[in-house]
C-alpha positions as CSV (number, residue, x, y, z in Angstrom):
1,M,28.2,-29.5,-48.3
2,Q,26.9,-26.1,-49.0
3,H,27.7,-23.3,-46.6
4,H,25.2,-20.7,-45.4
5,S,25.8,-17.4,-43.7
6,P,23.6,-16.5,-40.7
7,E,20.2,-15.2,-41.7
8,P,19.4,-11.7,-40.3
9,P,16.5,-11.3,-38.0
10,P,13.2,-10.4,-39.6
11,A,13.1,-6.8,-40.7
12,A,11.1,-4.5,-38.5
13,P,8.2,-2.6,-40.1
14,A,9.2,0.6,-41.9
15,D,7.3,2.8,-39.4
16,A,9.3,1.5,-36.5
17,T,10.9,4.7,-35.4
18,L,10.8,6.4,-32.0
19,T,10.9,10.2,-31.7
20,Q,13.4,12.1,-29.8
21,G,10.8,13.8,-27.7
22,L,12.3,13.7,-24.2
23,K,14.0,16.9,-22.9
24,G,17.1,17.1,-20.9
25,R,15.3,18.2,-17.7
26,Q,13.0,15.2,-18.1
27,I,15.8,12.8,-18.5
28,T,17.5,14.2,-15.4
29,M,14.3,13.7,-13.3
30,I,13.8,10.2,-14.8
31,S,17.3,9.3,-13.6
32,I,16.7,10.7,-10.1
33,G,13.1,9.4,-9.7
34,G,13.6,6.0,-11.3
35,V,15.1,4.5,-8.2
36,I,12.7,6.2,-5.7
37,G,9.6,4.1,-5.0
38,A,7.5,2.8,-2.2
39,G,10.4,0.6,-1.2
40,L,12.2,3.7,0.3
41,F,9.2,5.3,2.0
42,V,7.6,2.1,3.4
43,G,9.3,-1.1,2.4
44,S,12.7,-0.2,3.9
45,S,11.1,-0.8,7.3
46,T,11.3,-4.5,6.5
47,A,15.1,-4.3,5.9
48,V,15.5,-2.3,9.2
49,A,13.5,-5.0,11.1
50,T,15.6,-7.7,9.5
51,A,19.1,-6.4,10.2
52,G,18.7,-3.6,12.9
53,P,20.9,-0.5,12.6
54,A,23.4,-2.6,10.6
55,V,21.0,-2.3,7.7
56,L,23.1,0.7,6.9
57,I,25.8,-1.7,5.8
58,S,23.2,-3.6,3.7
59,F,22.2,-0.4,1.9
60,L,25.8,0.7,1.4
61,L,26.6,-2.7,-0.2
62,A,23.5,-2.6,-2.4
63,A,24.3,1.0,-3.4
64,A,27.9,0.1,-4.3
65,L,26.7,-2.7,-6.5
66,V,24.2,-0.5,-8.3
67,V,26.8,2.2,-8.8
68,L,29.3,-0.3,-10.3
69,V,26.6,-1.8,-12.6
70,M,25.4,1.6,-13.7
71,Q,29.0,2.6,-14.6
72,M,29.3,-0.5,-16.7
73,L,26.0,0.2,-18.4
74,G,26.9,3.8,-18.9
75,E,30.1,2.8,-20.6
76,M,28.1,0.8,-23.2
77,A,25.1,3.1,-23.5
78,V,27.2,6.2,-24.2
79,A,29.1,4.4,-26.9
80,H,25.9,2.9,-28.4
81,P,22.6,4.6,-27.2
82,D,19.7,2.2,-27.9
83,T,16.2,1.9,-26.5
84,G,16.9,-1.9,-25.9
85,S,19.8,-0.9,-23.6
86,F,21.5,-3.9,-22.0
87,S,19.3,-6.4,-23.9
88,T,20.6,-5.1,-27.2
89,Y,24.2,-5.1,-25.9
90,A,23.9,-8.7,-24.6
91,D,22.5,-9.7,-28.0
92,R,25.6,-8.3,-29.8
93,A,28.2,-9.3,-27.3
94,L,27.1,-12.7,-25.8
95,G,24.7,-14.0,-28.5
96,R,21.1,-13.6,-29.6
97,W,20.0,-16.0,-26.9
98,A,21.3,-13.6,-24.2
99,G,19.5,-10.5,-25.6
100,F,16.3,-12.5,-26.2
101,S,16.2,-14.0,-22.7
102,I,17.2,-11.0,-20.6
103,G,14.9,-8.8,-22.7
104,W,11.9,-10.9,-22.1
105,L,12.7,-11.3,-18.4
106,Y,13.0,-7.6,-18.0
107,W,9.7,-7.1,-19.8
108,W,8.1,-9.6,-17.5
109,F,9.5,-7.8,-14.4
110,Y,8.0,-4.5,-15.4
111,I,4.7,-6.1,-16.5
112,L,4.4,-7.2,-12.9
113,V,5.4,-3.8,-11.5
114,I,2.3,-2.4,-13.2
115,P,-0.2,-4.4,-11.0
116,I,2.0,-4.1,-7.9
117,E,2.0,-0.3,-8.0
118,A,-1.6,0.0,-9.1
119,I,-2.8,-2.2,-6.3
120,A,-0.7,-0.2,-3.8
121,A,-2.2,3.1,-5.1
122,G,-5.7,1.6,-5.1
123,E,-5.4,0.6,-1.4
124,V,-4.3,4.1,-0.4
125,I,-6.9,5.9,-2.5
126,A,-9.6,3.4,-1.3
127,A,-8.8,4.2,2.3
128,L,-9.2,7.9,1.6
129,T,-12.4,7.7,-0.5
130,G,-14.2,4.6,0.6
131,L,-14.2,3.2,-3.0
132,P,-13.4,-0.5,-3.6
133,S,-9.6,-0.7,-4.1
134,W,-9.9,-2.3,-7.6
135,I,-11.6,0.8,-9.0
136,P,-8.7,3.3,-8.4
137,A,-6.2,0.6,-9.2
138,L,-7.6,0.1,-12.7
139,A,-8.2,3.8,-13.2
140,M,-4.6,4.5,-12.4
141,I,-3.4,2.1,-15.0
142,V,-5.8,3.4,-17.7
143,L,-4.8,7.0,-16.9
144,L,-1.0,6.5,-17.1
145,A,-1.2,4.1,-20.1
146,G,-3.3,6.7,-21.9
147,S,-0.7,9.4,-21.3
148,N,2.0,7.0,-22.6
149,L,-0.1,6.4,-25.8
150,L,-0.2,10.1,-26.7
151,A,3.5,10.9,-27.0
152,V,6.8,10.2,-25.2
153,R,6.9,13.7,-23.9
154,N,3.7,12.9,-21.9
155,Y,5.5,10.2,-20.1
156,G,8.5,12.5,-19.6
157,E,6.4,15.3,-18.3
158,F,4.4,13.1,-15.9
159,E,7.6,11.6,-14.6
160,Y,9.3,15.0,-14.3
161,W,6.6,16.2,-11.8
162,F,6.3,12.8,-10.1
163,A,10.1,12.7,-9.5
164,L,10.2,16.4,-8.5
165,L,7.6,15.8,-5.8
166,K,9.4,12.7,-4.5
167,V,12.7,14.6,-4.3
168,V,11.0,17.5,-2.4
169,A,9.5,15.0,0.0
170,I,12.8,13.3,0.6
171,V,14.7,16.5,1.0
172,A,12.1,17.8,3.5
173,F,12.3,14.5,5.4
174,L,16.1,14.7,5.6
175,V,16.1,18.3,6.8
176,L,13.6,17.5,9.5
177,G,15.5,14.4,10.4
178,V,18.8,16.2,10.8
179,L,17.1,18.8,13.0
180,A,15.5,16.1,15.1
181,V,18.8,14.2,15.5
182,L,20.5,17.4,16.7
183,G,17.6,18.2,19.1
184,L,16.7,21.4,17.2
185,L,13.2,20.4,16.1
186,P,10.5,21.8,18.4
187,G,8.0,19.3,19.6
188,S,10.0,16.2,18.6
189,D,9.8,13.2,20.9
190,T,13.2,11.9,19.8
191,S,16.8,13.1,19.2
192,G,20.3,11.9,19.1
193,V,21.8,8.7,17.7
194,S,21.7,6.3,20.6
195,N,19.2,4.0,18.8
196,L,22.2,3.0,16.7
197,W,23.5,0.8,19.5
198,S,21.1,0.9,22.5
199,N,18.7,-1.9,21.5
200,G,20.9,-5.0,21.3
201,G,23.8,-3.4,19.6
202,F,24.6,-2.1,16.1
203,A,24.1,-5.6,14.6
204,P,21.6,-7.3,17.0
205,K,20.9,-10.2,14.6
206,G,24.4,-10.8,13.4
207,A,26.1,-10.8,10.0
208,T,23.6,-13.2,8.4
209,A,20.8,-10.7,9.0
210,V,22.9,-8.0,7.3
211,L,23.1,-10.1,4.2
212,A,19.4,-10.8,4.4
213,G,18.8,-7.1,4.6
214,L,21.0,-6.7,1.6
215,L,18.4,-8.5,-0.6
216,T,15.6,-6.1,0.5
217,A,17.9,-3.1,-0.1
218,M,19.0,-4.3,-3.5
219,F,15.5,-4.7,-4.9
220,S,14.7,-1.2,-3.6
221,F,17.3,0.2,-6.0
222,Q,15.7,-1.3,-9.1
223,G,15.0,1.4,-11.7
224,S,18.3,3.2,-12.2
225,E,18.8,1.5,-15.6
226,I,15.6,3.1,-17.0
227,V,17.4,6.3,-17.9
228,T,19.6,4.4,-20.5
229,I,16.4,3.3,-22.2
230,A,14.7,6.7,-22.0
231,A,17.8,8.6,-23.1
232,A,17.6,7.0,-26.5
233,E,14.5,9.1,-27.1
234,S,16.2,12.4,-26.3
235,E,18.1,14.8,-28.5
236,E,21.4,14.3,-26.8
237,P,21.4,10.7,-25.5
238,K,25.2,10.5,-24.8
239,K,25.2,13.7,-22.8
240,N,22.1,12.7,-20.8
241,I,23.4,9.2,-20.0
242,K,26.8,10.6,-18.8
243,K,25.0,13.1,-16.6
244,A,22.7,10.4,-15.2
245,V,25.5,7.9,-14.4
246,R,27.4,10.6,-12.6
247,A,24.3,11.4,-10.5
248,V,23.9,7.8,-9.4
249,V,26.5,8.0,-6.6
250,W,25.2,11.0,-4.8
251,R,21.5,10.3,-5.3
252,L,21.8,6.7,-3.8
253,G,24.0,8.0,-1.0
254,L,21.8,11.0,-0.1
255,F,18.3,9.6,-0.7
256,Y,18.6,6.0,0.5
257,V,21.5,5.8,2.9
258,G,20.7,9.3,4.3
259,S,17.1,8.4,4.8
260,I,17.8,5.0,6.4
261,L,20.4,6.7,8.7
262,V,17.7,9.1,9.9
263,V,15.2,6.3,10.5
264,V,17.6,4.1,12.5
265,C,18.7,7.1,14.6
266,L,15.3,8.3,15.5
267,V,13.2,5.0,15.8
268,P,14.3,1.8,17.6
269,W,14.9,-0.9,15.0
270,N,12.5,-3.3,16.9
271,S,9.7,-0.7,17.2
272,A,6.3,-1.9,16.3
273,D,5.7,1.5,14.6
274,L,8.1,0.6,11.8
275,A,6.1,-2.5,10.8
276,A,2.7,-0.8,11.2
277,A,3.3,2.5,9.5
278,G,6.5,2.2,7.4
279,S,9.8,4.0,7.8
280,Y,9.0,7.6,6.9
281,Q,5.6,7.7,8.7
282,A,7.1,6.2,11.9
283,V,9.7,8.9,12.0
284,L,7.3,11.7,11.2
285,E,5.0,10.6,14.0
286,R,8.0,10.6,16.4
287,M,8.7,14.1,15.3
288,N,5.0,15.0,16.1
289,I,4.5,16.3,12.5
290,P,0.8,17.1,12.1
291,G,-1.0,14.9,9.6
292,A,1.9,12.6,9.1
293,G,-0.3,9.8,8.0
294,R,-2.1,11.9,5.3
295,I,1.2,13.4,4.2
296,M,2.6,9.9,3.6
297,D,-0.6,8.8,1.8
298,V,0.0,11.6,-0.7
299,V,3.7,10.8,-1.1
300,L,2.9,7.1,-1.5
301,V,0.4,7.8,-4.3
302,V,2.9,10.0,-6.1
303,A,5.7,7.4,-5.7
304,V,3.6,4.4,-6.9
305,S,2.1,6.4,-9.7
306,S,5.6,7.3,-10.8
307,C,6.7,3.7,-10.8
308,L,3.6,2.6,-12.6
309,N,4.2,5.3,-15.3
310,S,7.7,4.1,-15.7
311,A,6.7,0.5,-15.8
312,V,4.3,1.0,-18.7
313,Y,7.0,3.0,-20.6
314,T,9.8,0.6,-19.9
315,A,7.9,-2.6,-20.7
316,S,6.7,-1.2,-24.0
317,R,10.1,0.0,-25.0
318,M,11.8,-3.3,-24.2
319,V,9.2,-5.3,-26.2
320,F,9.5,-2.7,-29.0
321,S,13.3,-3.3,-29.1
322,L,12.8,-7.1,-29.1
323,A,10.3,-6.8,-32.0
324,K,12.8,-4.7,-34.0
325,R,15.4,-7.5,-33.6
326,G,12.9,-10.1,-34.7
327,D,12.5,-11.6,-31.2
328,A,8.9,-10.4,-30.6
329,P,5.8,-10.1,-32.9
330,A,6.5,-7.5,-35.6
331,A,3.3,-5.6,-34.7
332,F,5.1,-4.4,-31.5
333,A,7.7,-2.6,-33.5
334,R,5.1,-0.4,-35.3
335,T,4.9,3.2,-34.1
336,S,2.2,5.9,-34.4
337,R,2.7,9.2,-36.3
338,R,4.0,10.6,-33.0
339,G,6.6,7.9,-32.7
340,V,4.9,5.9,-29.9
341,P,4.9,2.1,-30.1
342,R,1.2,1.9,-29.4
343,N,0.8,-1.8,-29.9
344,A,3.6,-2.4,-27.4
345,V,2.0,0.0,-24.9
346,V,-1.5,-1.5,-25.2
347,A,-0.3,-5.1,-25.0
348,S,1.9,-4.5,-21.9
349,T,-1.0,-2.6,-20.2
350,V,-3.6,-5.2,-21.0
351,I,-1.4,-7.9,-19.4
352,G,-0.8,-5.7,-16.4
353,I,-4.6,-5.3,-16.0
354,V,-5.1,-9.0,-16.3
355,A,-2.6,-9.4,-13.4
356,V,-4.6,-6.9,-11.3
357,V,-7.7,-8.9,-11.9
358,A,-5.8,-12.0,-10.9
359,N,-4.8,-10.4,-7.6
360,Y,-8.4,-10.0,-6.6
361,L,-9.8,-13.2,-8.1
362,L,-6.9,-15.6,-7.8
363,P,-4.5,-14.1,-5.1
364,S,-2.5,-17.4,-4.8
365,V,-1.8,-17.4,-8.5
366,F,-0.8,-13.7,-8.4
367,S,1.6,-14.4,-5.5
368,Y,3.4,-17.0,-7.7
369,L,3.5,-14.6,-10.6
370,I,5.2,-11.9,-8.3
371,A,7.6,-14.5,-7.0
372,S,8.7,-15.4,-10.5
373,S,10.3,-12.0,-10.9
374,G,12.1,-12.0,-7.6
375,A,15.6,-12.6,-8.9
376,I,15.3,-10.9,-12.3
377,A,17.0,-7.7,-11.1
378,L,20.1,-9.7,-10.1
379,M,20.0,-11.5,-13.4
380,M,19.9,-8.2,-15.2
381,Y,22.9,-6.9,-13.2
382,L,24.8,-10.1,-14.0
383,V,24.1,-9.9,-17.7
384,I,25.2,-6.2,-17.7
385,A,28.5,-7.1,-16.0
386,L,29.2,-10.1,-18.3
387,T,28.3,-8.0,-21.4
388,Q,30.6,-5.1,-20.4
389,Y,33.4,-7.6,-19.7
390,A,33.0,-9.2,-23.2
391,I,32.7,-5.9,-25.0
392,R,35.7,-4.3,-23.3
393,R,37.8,-7.3,-24.1
394,K,36.9,-7.1,-27.8
395,E,36.9,-3.3,-28.3
396,G,39.4,-2.0,-25.7
397,Q,39.0,1.1,-23.6
398,P,36.2,3.5,-24.7
399,R,36.8,7.2,-25.2
400,E,34.1,8.6,-22.9
401,V,32.5,6.8,-19.9
402,R,34.7,4.0,-18.6
403,M,34.3,1.3,-16.0
404,W,36.7,1.8,-13.1
405,G,39.4,-0.7,-12.4
406,F,38.7,-3.0,-15.3
407,P,38.8,-6.0,-15.3
408,Y,39.1,-6.4,-11.5
409,L,36.0,-4.5,-10.4
410,T,33.9,-6.0,-13.2
411,L,34.9,-9.5,-12.1
412,A,34.4,-8.7,-8.5
413,T,30.9,-7.5,-9.3
414,I,30.1,-10.7,-11.2
415,A,31.4,-12.7,-8.2
416,F,29.4,-10.6,-5.7
417,I,26.1,-11.1,-7.7
418,A,26.7,-14.8,-7.9
419,G,27.2,-14.8,-4.1
420,V,23.9,-13.0,-3.6
421,L,22.1,-15.6,-5.8
422,V,23.6,-18.3,-3.7
423,L,22.4,-16.4,-0.6
424,M,18.9,-16.4,-2.0
425,A,19.1,-20.2,-2.3
426,V,20.2,-20.5,1.3
427,L,17.7,-18.1,2.9
428,P,14.2,-19.8,3.2
429,G,12.3,-16.6,2.6
430,H,13.8,-16.1,-0.9
431,R,14.1,-19.7,-2.2
432,L,10.8,-19.7,-4.0
433,E,11.6,-16.4,-5.7
434,L,15.0,-17.7,-6.9
435,W,13.7,-21.0,-8.2
436,L,10.7,-19.6,-10.0
437,S,12.9,-16.9,-11.6
438,L,15.5,-19.4,-12.6
439,G,12.9,-21.7,-14.0
440,L,11.4,-18.9,-16.1
441,A,15.0,-17.8,-17.2
442,A,15.8,-21.4,-18.1
443,V,12.8,-21.6,-20.4
444,L,13.6,-18.3,-22.1
445,V,17.3,-19.2,-22.5
446,G,16.3,-22.5,-24.1
447,V,14.0,-20.8,-26.5
448,G,16.7,-18.2,-27.2
449,V,19.3,-20.8,-27.9
450,L,17.0,-22.7,-30.3
451,R,16.3,-19.4,-32.2
452,Q,20.0,-18.7,-32.4
453,R,20.7,-22.2,-33.8
454,R,18.0,-21.8,-36.4
455,Q,19.5,-18.5,-37.4
456,R,23.0,-20.0,-37.7
457,V,22.1,-23.3,-39.4
458,G,20.9,-23.3,-43.0
459,P,18.4,-25.9,-44.4
460,D,21.2,-28.0,-46.0
461,D,23.4,-28.1,-42.8
462,T,21.8,-31.3,-41.6
463,D,24.6,-32.2,-39.2
464,G,25.3,-28.6,-38.0
465,T,29.0,-29.0,-38.5
466,D,29.3,-26.3,-41.0
467,A,27.2,-23.7,-39.3
468,A,28.3,-20.2,-39.3
469,E,30.2,-18.7,-36.4
470,P,28.1,-18.1,-33.3
471,S,26.2,-14.8,-33.1
472,S,28.2,-13.7,-30.1
473,T,31.3,-13.5,-32.3
474,A,29.7,-12.1,-35.4
475,T,27.6,-9.5,-33.8
476,A,30.1,-8.3,-31.2
477,A,32.2,-7.1,-34.0
478,R,29.5,-4.8,-35.1
479,L,29.5,-2.9,-31.7
């Protein structure tokens, strides 16, 4: 029987080159702002209501997980900067099926972030202007997609100022919060830390509620990994990735855990204000800050615009990377004269717009689409951990960024993520998200495995017994 070596993936178009247009200051702000969205300013109130003051433990656990995952991703990204990030590394270390499936899952996740953030922005702007909410929602998508189409530095500049405004808002909130807790803020109706234990105790709903709060907290942290994708389009990707990974610890600790500490100190966890107004606004109103509602409207529009801007960028770069590897239509790998993957940007944006329209015309369908991405963040974290474990075992210790306590912390992270997935299966409110996400993942893994088998088996290998070695072995050696 004739033997065949694996066929390489289809070649990407000759003009499939991204520019190095992002500056160091933009990468820094992308790394800081990527994780700050409406989930912190408003959505965290759901986690507080779920777990009470013990939500602090939920956020500390979620932050610890993200820090560990980012250290693993940083180890791989510094050694091999690539716009496909963890999808490319999974392709090389675990097999083409892994890179294919997690790449498309991640693209789908950010495709759905586009309508989620646009709808949120549309509702806030509609309340201020009286316009139908779908008009500002679609206008926001068109504006930010248009900026992404011009040049990567446009995305970077928009994100720089969006992130800077978010950071200023959070720092101002933390300063006011500390003054209020210490009783030094004139006019404030609240002070001290008694709310940490005076309304049923620190963990009024028990340990199970803390785990339930963990899920909300964990999904709030999605976005840290964007910097490893964006850094590939900067002049000094390794330097920028190392800087961003180092910043993860303090930014998660200060922005998220610090903010939640202020919230649970100044507002009772079971207050109706939290559910009605959101975390930040509820606290600002207790401080008697004039125009708290309007202030938060502006902050929310900035936050969701930032997330929408990043979603268009991230989705387009992931499908661009998939196309370069032959796992997406070749047209998505073509770039403009300015190095922008315009086809990828346009396709991702159009699908996002279709999802916005579905929200207004077929809300039940849209809710199922959103649920289908509910566990993708956890799957991404799991793939990153498995990939880092496989690469480190094959290559040994890297020279620059290294995962701490390998292999023990890596294995502990894998076990923790598996435990959270089991938790989602147990908690009724998260089962639909888990099963729809797993169903989508199963379809993509199946397609990925078939594509990998076709790559490995030549036309004369009718029984498959003489197929070449699996891609996971052959391609890992190239790392």
